[in-house]
Backbone as ProteinMPNN parsed JSONL, in Angstrom:
{"seq_chain_A": "MGIFNMSDENDRRESAAVPRIGQTQPVQSKNVSVIGPTVVFKGELSADEDLIIEGQVEGTIAHHKKHLTVGRRGRVKADIHASSVIVLGQVVGNIHSEGVVSLAKGAEVTGDISCGRISMEDGARFKGKIDMGTTVKVAVVETETAATKESPVVEAVRKEISPKVAGQTAKSSVL", "coords_chain_A": {"N_chain_A": [[-3.576, 8.97, 17.317], [-4.809, 9.156, 20.463], [-6.657, 11.665, 22.345], [-5.81, 11.805, 24.86], [-3.188, 11.284, 24.605], [-2.163, 13.486, 23.254], [-2.335, 15.414, 25.535], [-0.787, 14.52, 27.492], [1.769, 14.806, 26.139], [2.001, 17.427, 26.147], [2.288, 18.058, 28.566], [4.648, 16.968, 29.141], [6.204, 18.478, 27.592], [6.153, 20.786, 28.935], [7.172, 20.334, 31.183], [9.65, 19.679, 30.838], [10.711, 22.073, 30.107], [11.035, 23.716, 32.71], [13.807, 24.035, 34.579], [15.603, 21.185, 36.452], [17.11, 19.924, 39.334], [20.189, 18.523, 39.23], [19.924, 17.889, 36.512], [21.51, 18.403, 33.634], [22.071, 21.309, 31.901], [22.25, 22.325, 28.72], [24.437, 25.049, 27.927], [23.403, 28.128, 26.006], [24.559, 30.682, 24.645], [23.301, 33.17, 23.683], [21.041, 33.023, 25.157], [21.264, 32.448, 27.836], [22.839, 34.043, 30.646], [26.169, 34.02, 32.392], [27.286, 34.599, 35.62], [30.661, 34.41, 36.14], [32.801, 32.623, 38.546], [34.797, 34.384, 39.312], [33.597, 36.628, 39.465], [32.714, 39.664, 41.367], [29.482, 41.21, 42.246], [27.815, 44.07, 43.198], [24.399, 45.381, 43.713], [21.689, 46.25, 42.014], [20.526, 43.493, 40.027], [19.258, 42.652, 36.89], [18.082, 40.894, 34.343], [16.92, 39.685, 30.913], [17.093, 37.175, 30.66], [18.006, 33.753, 31.045], [19.906, 32.984, 34.239], [22.797, 31.938, 35.574], [24.575, 31.937, 38.51], [27.938, 31.733, 39.42], [29.518, 33.111, 40.746], [29.802, 36.001, 42.992], [26.958, 37.961, 44.486], [25.619, 40.761, 45.738], [22.833, 42.606, 47.0], [19.867, 43.053, 45.06], [17.992, 40.658, 43.22], [16.04, 40.814, 40.28], [14.431, 38.941, 38.732], [12.072, 38.24, 37.069], [10.651, 36.844, 35.176], [12.376, 34.608, 34.249], [14.731, 31.849, 34.549], [16.873, 31.171, 37.339], [19.737, 30.263, 38.5], [21.929, 29.264, 41.095], [25.023, 28.612, 41.338], [27.265, 25.813, 42.344], [29.529, 27.181, 43.502], [28.607, 29.472, 43.816], [27.684, 32.541, 45.549], [25.212, 34.208, 47.218], [23.863, 37.134, 48.603], [21.145, 38.377, 48.667], [17.818, 39.682, 47.829], [15.597, 37.581, 46.182], [13.85, 37.534, 43.057], [12.449, 35.524, 40.929], [11.392, 33.334, 38.192], [11.791, 30.757, 38.324], [13.635, 28.829, 40.892], [17.098, 27.493, 41.12], [18.949, 26.273, 43.599], [22.122, 25.429, 44.232], [24.543, 26.44, 45.399], [25.02, 28.835, 48.017], [22.688, 30.978, 49.452], [21.521, 34.028, 51.037], [19.215, 35.552, 51.963], [15.668, 36.352, 50.962], [13.577, 34.497, 48.883], [11.589, 34.625, 46.214], [9.344, 33.21, 43.936], [7.097, 32.435, 41.43], [6.943, 29.848, 40.304], [9.0, 27.032, 40.783], [11.097, 26.253, 43.406], [14.209, 25.043, 43.938], [16.195, 23.014, 45.923], [19.47, 21.951, 46.183], [21.572, 19.137, 47.031], [23.817, 19.988, 49.399], [23.335, 22.59, 49.236], [22.761, 25.978, 50.803], [20.281, 27.857, 52.401], [19.457, 30.824, 53.73], [16.87, 32.239, 54.778], [13.621, 33.435, 54.053], [11.221, 31.79, 51.878], [9.205, 32.135, 49.045], [6.952, 30.719, 47.14], [5.566, 28.778, 44.55], [5.926, 25.922, 44.064], [8.234, 23.55, 46.155], [11.228, 21.852, 46.113], [13.269, 20.028, 47.858], [16.598, 18.452, 48.41], [17.9, 15.817, 50.044], [20.179, 16.654, 52.336], [20.343, 19.321, 51.833], [20.39, 22.663, 53.313], [18.212, 24.865, 55.191], [17.085, 27.633, 56.534], [14.292, 29.357, 57.582], [11.12, 30.53, 56.781], [8.789, 28.917, 54.781], [6.447, 29.638, 52.376], [3.544, 29.004, 50.482], [1.194, 29.632, 49.88], [0.455, 32.002, 48.611], [0.786, 31.808, 45.937], [-0.289, 29.735, 44.663], [-2.515, 28.195, 42.341], [-5.754, 27.446, 42.162], [-8.029, 25.453, 40.631], [-11.433, 26.208, 40.502], [-14.677, 24.132, 40.641], [-17.743, 24.444, 39.817], [-20.205, 22.615, 41.401], [-23.397, 21.262, 42.198], [-24.746, 20.587, 45.386], [-26.264, 19.042, 48.106], [-26.038, 21.071, 50.139], [-25.697, 23.449, 48.673], [-27.831, 23.4, 46.842], [-31.172, 25.056, 46.001], [-34.138, 25.214, 48.054], [-37.136, 23.509, 46.94], [-39.564, 25.43, 47.289], [-38.192, 28.13, 47.355], [-36.983, 27.917, 44.811], [-39.164, 27.59, 43.009], [-40.422, 30.136, 43.948], [-38.542, 32.036, 43.047], [-38.648, 31.456, 40.09], [-41.172, 32.377, 39.642], [-41.081, 35.022, 40.189], [-38.882, 36.134, 38.569], [-39.332, 36.475, 35.734], [-41.237, 38.687, 35.967], [-39.833, 40.535, 37.163], [-37.897, 41.014, 35.215], [-39.67, 42.34, 33.517], [-40.354, 44.501, 35.001], [-42.697, 44.351, 36.222], [-42.821, 43.728, 38.789], [-43.886, 44.644, 42.107], [-42.781, 44.395, 44.656], [-39.75, 42.761, 45.953], [-38.771, 39.387, 46.648], [-36.779, 37.53, 48.414]], "CA_chain_A": [[-3.416, 8.754, 18.896], [-6.018, 9.838, 21.096], [-6.719, 12.94, 22.947], [-5.197, 12.065, 26.002], [-1.623, 11.411, 24.301], [-1.472, 15.056, 23.074], [-2.234, 16.06, 26.781], [0.706, 13.838, 28.065], [2.701, 15.114, 25.468], [2.06, 18.842, 26.075], [2.8, 18.081, 29.957], [5.943, 16.704, 29.094], [7.186, 19.495, 27.008], [6.173, 22.106, 29.625], [7.996, 20.122, 32.455], [10.9, 19.761, 30.136], [11.025, 23.663, 29.977], [11.551, 23.838, 33.92], [15.223, 23.312, 35.028], [15.444, 20.292, 37.849], [18.046, 19.751, 40.275], [20.669, 17.386, 38.705], [19.812, 18.192, 35.277], [22.647, 19.182, 32.995], [21.606, 22.413, 30.941], [23.277, 23.105, 27.573], [24.689, 26.813, 27.614], [23.356, 28.716, 24.812], [25.41, 32.163, 24.957], [22.383, 34.224, 23.559], [19.741, 32.644, 26.133], [21.957, 32.389, 29.173], [24.023, 34.842, 31.171], [26.973, 33.367, 33.431], [28.285, 35.294, 36.063], [31.709, 33.574, 36.699], [33.379, 32.587, 39.877], [35.915, 35.752, 40.041], [32.966, 38.059, 39.34], [31.683, 40.147, 42.238], [28.582, 42.221, 41.813], [26.645, 44.489, 44.185], [23.617, 46.177, 43.368], [20.401, 45.417, 41.398], [20.569, 42.718, 38.924], [18.21, 42.286, 36.162], [18.315, 40.25, 33.071], [15.993, 39.278, 30.183], [17.581, 35.86, 29.843], [18.219, 32.692, 32.018], [20.933, 33.315, 34.769], [23.812, 31.047, 36.234], [25.602, 32.685, 39.239], [29.007, 30.842, 39.992], [30.374, 34.287, 41.708], [29.206, 36.749, 44.359], [26.168, 38.925, 44.064], [25.004, 41.17, 46.822], [21.84, 43.26, 46.417], [18.8, 42.445, 44.611], [17.88, 40.174, 41.734], [14.895, 41.27, 39.814], [14.492, 38.248, 37.41], [10.929, 37.74, 37.175], [10.128, 35.933, 34.102], [13.273, 33.865, 33.541], [15.083, 31.026, 35.671], [18.141, 31.663, 38.082], [20.514, 28.981, 39.185], [23.054, 29.489, 42.019], [25.705, 27.184, 41.125], [27.835, 25.329, 43.687], [30.337, 28.257, 43.77], [27.799, 30.754, 43.93], [27.236, 32.841, 46.975], [24.37, 35.509, 46.881], [23.303, 37.971, 49.73], [20.168, 39.278, 48.017], [16.484, 39.348, 47.776], [15.524, 37.082, 44.723], [12.508, 37.397, 42.368], [12.56, 34.833, 39.644], [10.461, 32.491, 37.461], [12.17, 29.343, 39.107], [15.344, 29.136, 41.278], [17.468, 26.261, 41.777], [20.025, 26.885, 44.589], [23.42, 24.565, 44.585], [25.585, 26.893, 46.321], [24.559, 29.633, 49.388], [21.843, 32.099, 49.526], [21.098, 34.632, 52.162], [18.227, 36.602, 51.583], [14.35, 35.68, 50.67], [13.356, 33.946, 47.52], [10.042, 34.622, 45.645], [8.943, 32.656, 42.636], [5.852, 31.668, 40.873], [7.137, 28.499, 39.778], [9.524, 25.91, 41.657], [12.308, 26.536, 44.109], [14.879, 23.549, 44.249], [17.407, 23.403, 46.825], [19.979, 20.693, 45.99], [22.41, 18.666, 48.312], [24.887, 20.771, 49.483], [22.82, 24.024, 49.291], [22.484, 26.662, 51.936], [19.317, 28.878, 52.48], [18.983, 31.382, 55.085], [15.876, 33.627, 54.463], [12.148, 33.173, 53.544], [10.906, 31.273, 50.505], [7.691, 32.187, 48.632], [6.846, 29.981, 45.878], [4.165, 27.7, 43.991], [6.25, 24.411, 44.373], [9.475, 23.524, 46.354], [11.776, 20.654, 46.143], [14.442, 19.918, 48.556], [17.178, 17.125, 48.236], [18.462, 15.33, 51.273], [21.792, 17.371, 52.58], [20.551, 20.944, 51.681], [20.127, 22.989, 54.559], [17.517, 25.672, 54.833], [16.8, 28.244, 57.725], [13.514, 30.003, 57.264], [9.843, 29.9, 56.492], [8.279, 28.367, 53.313], [4.97, 30.147, 51.977], [2.943, 28.446, 48.986], [-0.205, 30.168, 49.957], [0.042, 33.079, 47.774], [1.083, 31.631, 44.318], [-0.691, 28.576, 44.084], [-3.565, 28.376, 41.802], [-6.726, 26.583, 42.213], [-9.359, 25.544, 39.955], [-12.741, 25.778, 41.262], [-15.439, 23.658, 39.657], [-19.092, 24.386, 40.443], [-21.133, 21.452, 41.335], [-24.515, 21.336, 42.915], [-24.588, 19.784, 46.611], [-27.208, 19.128, 48.917], [-26.111, 22.443, 50.933], [-26.003, 24.666, 47.774], [-29.189, 23.418, 46.035], [-32.44, 25.757, 46.702], [-35.445, 24.21, 48.144], [-38.479, 23.724, 45.962], [-40.086, 26.275, 47.241], [-37.421, 29.234, 46.971], [-36.735, 27.683, 43.457], [-40.619, 28.269, 42.644], [-40.501, 31.655, 44.014], [-37.596, 32.778, 41.877], [-39.138, 31.185, 38.785], [-42.223, 33.316, 39.418], [-40.654, 36.64, 40.069], [-37.926, 36.702, 37.631], [-40.02, 36.888, 34.531], [-41.947, 39.913, 36.349], [-38.735, 41.782, 37.365], [-37.505, 41.444, 33.934], [-40.43, 43.314, 32.964], [-40.537, 45.531, 35.86], [-43.966, 44.49, 36.621], [-42.887, 43.369, 40.127], [-43.866, 45.564, 42.917], [-41.676, 44.173, 45.702], [-38.866, 41.693, 45.647], [-38.596, 38.433, 47.647], [-35.431, 36.97, 48.566]], "C_chain_A": [[-4.695, 9.515, 19.152], [-5.765, 11.151, 21.84], [-5.63, 13.059, 24.126], [-3.614, 11.829, 25.918], [-1.162, 12.551, 24.082], [-1.406, 15.728, 24.404], [-0.868, 15.717, 27.627], [1.874, 14.756, 27.332], [3.266, 16.677, 25.69], [2.637, 18.922, 27.72], [4.345, 17.799, 30.015], [6.974, 17.974, 28.421], [7.16, 20.897, 28.232], [6.938, 21.686, 31.066], [9.486, 20.231, 32.263], [11.448, 21.394, 30.19], [11.494, 24.167, 31.553], [12.79, 23.438, 34.389], [14.921, 22.553, 36.449], [16.932, 20.097, 38.31], [18.871, 18.513, 39.418], [20.719, 17.269, 37.089], [20.681, 18.929, 34.447], [21.709, 19.946, 31.823], [22.441, 22.703, 29.97], [22.987, 24.679, 27.902], [24.39, 27.281, 26.403], [23.625, 30.22, 25.144], [24.224, 33.047, 24.653], [21.001, 34.122, 24.746], [20.212, 32.418, 27.634], [23.239, 33.152, 29.567], [24.909, 34.024, 32.355], [27.511, 34.422, 34.191], [29.432, 34.41, 36.873], [32.068, 33.732, 38.069], [34.482, 33.389, 40.215], [35.142, 36.764, 39.856], [32.21, 38.547, 41.067], [30.933, 41.315, 42.008], [27.735, 42.806, 42.829], [25.928, 45.656, 43.71], [22.367, 45.616, 42.94], [20.695, 44.861, 40.003], [19.23, 42.462, 38.373], [18.499, 41.825, 34.784], [16.875, 39.731, 32.345], [16.318, 37.967, 29.53], [17.818, 34.962, 31.202], [19.54, 33.023, 32.578], [21.474, 32.332, 35.414], [24.359, 32.046, 37.105], [26.552, 31.44, 39.87], [30.087, 31.938, 40.698], [29.27, 34.611, 42.891], [28.499, 37.717, 44.191], [25.551, 39.057, 45.418], [23.899, 42.349, 46.291], [20.56, 42.747, 46.306], [18.671, 41.988, 43.09], [16.581, 40.102, 41.146], [15.184, 40.079, 38.461], [13.265, 37.348, 37.072], [10.157, 36.594, 36.456], [11.051, 34.767, 33.374], [13.724, 32.804, 34.758], [16.252, 31.346, 36.236], [18.481, 30.271, 38.689], [21.688, 29.693, 39.527], [23.662, 28.426, 42.017], [26.574, 27.2, 42.353], [28.897, 26.233, 44.384], [29.701, 29.5, 44.08], [27.438, 31.366, 45.411], [26.321, 34.409, 46.838], [23.914, 35.548, 48.324], [22.218, 38.792, 48.939], [18.677, 38.714, 48.298], [16.294, 38.724, 46.241], [14.105, 36.918, 44.051], [12.888, 36.825, 41.054], [11.336, 33.924, 39.093], [10.562, 31.05, 38.185], [13.554, 29.596, 39.391], [15.783, 27.633, 41.577], [18.867, 26.812, 42.645], [21.071, 25.414, 44.664], [24.352, 25.104, 45.5], [24.879, 27.761, 47.777], [23.802, 31.044, 49.042], [21.565, 32.562, 50.745], [20.271, 35.784, 51.924], [16.573, 35.934, 51.135], [14.114, 35.464, 48.93], [11.995, 34.229, 47.128], [10.163, 34.348, 44.056], [7.565, 32.038, 42.597], [5.856, 30.214, 40.517], [8.105, 27.693, 40.971], [10.951, 26.524, 42.096], [13.008, 25.078, 44.585], [15.971, 23.948, 45.091], [18.189, 21.729, 46.69], [20.896, 20.237, 47.011], [23.306, 19.666, 48.145], [24.573, 22.46, 49.783], [22.496, 24.592, 50.377], [21.66, 27.891, 51.69], [19.016, 29.305, 53.626], [17.831, 32.481, 54.641], [14.584, 32.499, 54.223], [11.887, 32.755, 52.317], [9.559, 31.321, 50.188], [7.511, 31.55, 47.101], [5.544, 29.094, 45.681], [4.651, 26.296, 44.298], [7.617, 24.342, 44.968], [9.775, 22.107, 46.274], [13.184, 20.694, 46.873], [15.171, 18.601, 48.588], [17.681, 17.08, 49.791], [19.816, 16.114, 51.349], [21.668, 18.885, 52.262], [20.072, 21.308, 52.897], [19.604, 24.374, 54.233], [16.933, 26.186, 56.552], [15.918, 29.324, 57.512], [12.056, 29.734, 57.32], [9.52, 29.953, 55.123], [6.52, 28.986, 53.392], [4.748, 29.625, 50.794], [1.62, 28.83, 49.004], [-0.5, 30.905, 48.985], [0.179, 32.7, 46.182], [0.387, 30.277, 43.839], [-2.187, 28.814, 43.463], [-4.452, 27.244, 41.693], [-7.771, 26.733, 41.332], [-10.694, 25.342, 40.634], [-13.892, 25.262, 40.48], [-16.8, 23.837, 40.326], [-19.984, 23.035, 40.261], [-22.209, 21.861, 42.581], [-24.66, 20.238, 43.926], [-26.093, 19.936, 47.202], [-27.345, 20.693, 49.874], [-26.197, 23.655, 49.788], [-27.326, 24.471, 47.071], [-30.419, 24.029, 47.008], [-33.472, 24.756, 47.1], [-36.411, 24.606, 47.259], [-39.061, 24.666, 45.799], [-39.412, 27.733, 46.894], [-37.193, 28.925, 45.429], [-38.038, 28.179, 42.695], [-40.713, 29.54, 42.612], [-39.677, 32.127, 43.347], [-37.993, 32.741, 40.531], [-40.163, 32.342, 38.525], [-42.047, 34.622, 39.401], [-39.566, 36.959, 39.032], [-38.428, 37.143, 36.482], [-40.466, 38.424, 34.744], [-40.905, 40.966, 36.645], [-38.227, 42.09, 36.162], [-38.144, 42.524, 33.215], [-40.859, 44.325, 33.36], [-41.7, 45.556, 36.296], [-43.89, 44.159, 38.34], [-42.919, 44.549, 41.053], [-42.83, 45.643, 44.198], [-40.674, 43.061, 45.077], [-38.79, 40.557, 46.966], [-37.401, 38.104, 47.538], [-34.272, 37.776, 48.248]], "O_chain_A": [[-5.385, 10.216, 18.412], [-4.628, 11.62, 21.88], [-4.848, 13.986, 24.338], [-2.855, 12.079, 26.854], [-0.047, 12.896, 24.474], [-0.531, 16.582, 24.554], [-0.133, 16.496, 28.234], [2.758, 15.323, 27.975], [4.411, 17.097, 25.522], [3.391, 19.844, 28.031], [5.117, 18.331, 30.812], [8.136, 18.26, 28.711], [8.017, 21.777, 28.308], [7.247, 22.523, 31.914], [10.329, 20.654, 33.054], [12.639, 21.677, 30.32], [12.354, 25.048, 31.58], [12.824, 22.235, 34.651], [14.245, 23.032, 37.36], [17.843, 20.15, 37.483], [18.192, 17.589, 38.969], [21.557, 16.56, 36.532], [20.615, 20.156, 34.531], [20.891, 19.412, 31.074], [23.441, 23.359, 30.265], [21.944, 25.312, 28.065], [25.141, 26.865, 25.521], [22.876, 30.85, 25.891], [24.088, 33.873, 25.556], [20.212, 35.021, 25.036], [19.378, 32.217, 28.516], [24.353, 33.019, 29.061], [24.27, 33.41, 33.21], [28.212, 35.234, 33.587], [29.231, 33.845, 37.948], [31.765, 34.723, 38.733], [35.111, 33.197, 41.256], [35.641, 37.881, 39.991], [31.404, 37.881, 41.717], [31.48, 42.351, 41.63], [26.907, 42.066, 43.362], [26.474, 46.702, 43.361], [21.965, 44.567, 43.443], [21.025, 45.543, 39.033], [18.253, 42.14, 39.048], [19.247, 42.532, 34.11], [15.887, 39.424, 33.012], [16.037, 37.613, 28.385], [17.804, 35.495, 32.311], [20.415, 33.343, 31.774], [20.638, 31.631, 35.983], [24.666, 33.104, 36.555], [26.156, 30.498, 40.555], [31.218, 31.652, 41.093], [28.384, 33.96, 43.444], [29.108, 38.669, 43.704], [25.105, 38.153, 46.125], [24.126, 42.944, 45.238], [20.061, 42.079, 47.212], [19.04, 42.591, 42.082], [15.905, 39.172, 41.586], [15.918, 40.272, 37.491], [13.3, 36.137, 36.854], [9.372, 35.753, 36.895], [10.751, 34.152, 32.351], [13.147, 32.885, 35.843], [16.907, 32.006, 35.429], [17.733, 29.437, 39.2], [22.349, 30.444, 38.811], [23.225, 27.38, 42.495], [26.693, 28.118, 43.165], [29.155, 26.128, 45.583], [30.295, 30.46, 44.57], [26.954, 30.661, 46.297], [26.787, 35.47, 46.424], [23.655, 34.602, 49.069], [22.53, 39.932, 48.595], [18.394, 37.638, 48.825], [16.765, 39.289, 45.254], [13.285, 36.156, 44.565], [13.515, 37.452, 40.2], [10.3, 33.924, 39.757], [9.597, 30.37, 38.534], [14.403, 30.192, 38.728], [15.08, 26.775, 42.11], [19.637, 27.678, 42.232], [20.618, 24.399, 45.194], [24.934, 24.391, 46.318], [24.196, 27.071, 48.534], [24.319, 31.996, 48.458], [21.343, 31.742, 51.635], [20.737, 36.901, 51.702], [16.601, 34.708, 51.03], [14.467, 36.213, 48.019], [11.179, 33.964, 48.011], [10.799, 34.973, 43.207], [7.031, 31.338, 43.457], [4.839, 29.521, 40.463], [7.757, 27.878, 42.137], [11.736, 27.119, 41.358], [12.523, 24.244, 45.349], [16.573, 25.018, 45.002], [17.667, 20.656, 46.992], [21.03, 21.006, 47.962], [23.6, 20.183, 47.067], [25.292, 23.29, 50.34], [21.88, 23.869, 51.162], [22.061, 28.82, 50.989], [18.471, 28.636, 54.503], [18.172, 33.56, 54.157], [14.57, 31.268, 54.213], [12.411, 33.469, 51.462], [8.732, 30.699, 50.854], [8.001, 32.046, 46.087], [4.709, 28.813, 46.541], [3.843, 25.497, 44.771], [8.404, 25.078, 44.374], [8.907, 21.235, 46.335], [14.11, 21.375, 46.433], [14.482, 17.599, 48.781], [17.817, 18.045, 50.544], [20.508, 16.156, 50.331], [22.632, 19.643, 52.371], [19.416, 20.524, 53.583], [20.125, 25.077, 53.367], [16.525, 25.456, 57.455], [16.484, 30.381, 57.234], [11.709, 28.708, 57.904], [9.885, 30.857, 54.371], [5.675, 28.774, 54.261], [5.645, 29.702, 49.956], [0.866, 28.371, 48.147], [-1.549, 30.713, 48.371], [-0.375, 33.389, 45.325], [0.549, 29.843, 42.698], [-2.973, 29.56, 44.048], [-4.064, 26.179, 41.213], [-8.387, 27.786, 41.169], [-10.944, 24.319, 41.272], [-14.18, 25.985, 39.526], [-16.937, 23.334, 41.441], [-20.353, 22.551, 39.192], [-21.967, 22.534, 43.583], [-24.705, 19.071, 43.539], [-26.913, 20.775, 46.829], [-28.387, 21.263, 50.198], [-26.749, 24.718, 50.069], [-27.91, 25.495, 46.717], [-30.666, 23.753, 48.182], [-33.624, 23.66, 46.56], [-36.572, 25.754, 46.845], [-39.31, 25.1, 44.674], [-40.065, 28.489, 46.176], [-37.247, 29.95, 44.749], [-37.967, 29.075, 41.855], [-41.008, 30.171, 41.597], [-40.211, 33.059, 42.745], [-37.81, 33.701, 39.783], [-40.129, 33.093, 37.55], [-42.734, 35.37, 38.706], [-39.43, 38.135, 38.694], [-38.023, 38.239, 36.095], [-40.169, 39.295, 33.926], [-41.107, 42.154, 36.39], [-38.047, 43.273, 35.876], [-37.592, 43.382, 32.526], [-41.547, 45.109, 32.705], [-42.068, 46.61, 36.815], [-44.875, 44.355, 39.051], [-42.087, 45.441, 40.882], [-42.245, 46.643, 44.616], [-40.787, 42.586, 43.947], [-38.758, 40.941, 48.135], [-36.84, 38.384, 46.479], [-33.141, 37.308, 48.375]]}, "name": "protein", "num_of_chains": 1, "seq": "MGIFNMSDENDRRESAAVPRIGQTQPVQSKNVSVIGPTVVFKGELSADEDLIIEGQVEGTIAHHKKHLTVGRRGRVKADIHASSVIVLGQVVGNIHSEGVVSLAKGAEVTGDISCGRISMEDGARFKGKIDMGTTVKVAVVETETAATKESPVVEAVRKEISPKVAGQTAKSSVL"}
């Protein structure tokens, strides 16, 4: 297999780790907590495992490194901080995520969303602002262009001065 096949395989593994709308997730009791449809929770909610909310939550949800799903019957009135968020039900409050925020058909979100990526299905309802500027990572590659390339004169002066400054024999500096 070529080097490119390994990269494709890593991309598939990485994308499979992030939950998607409509994707059925197997529930593993030691890796996922479920707040059932009859549960009403008020306060600060924090967990060190993925979380599915089918009940009612009011307050704050601090779930920074894990995935959060608000199920179809879920009703959340809280500010949410999670690695990724899928909304199938109703959220009133701001959503903060370094990863993806997905709004499924039938989802209702009232509040601002700050995320790296967003996905919204037809039929989802959203009222608020979306900010994708603070979490997007950009790789910068240095290239030499005509605008950044020094003129031959400046380049020659730098070459002449550099060895003298290193040996501290230069009395004055140019540029």
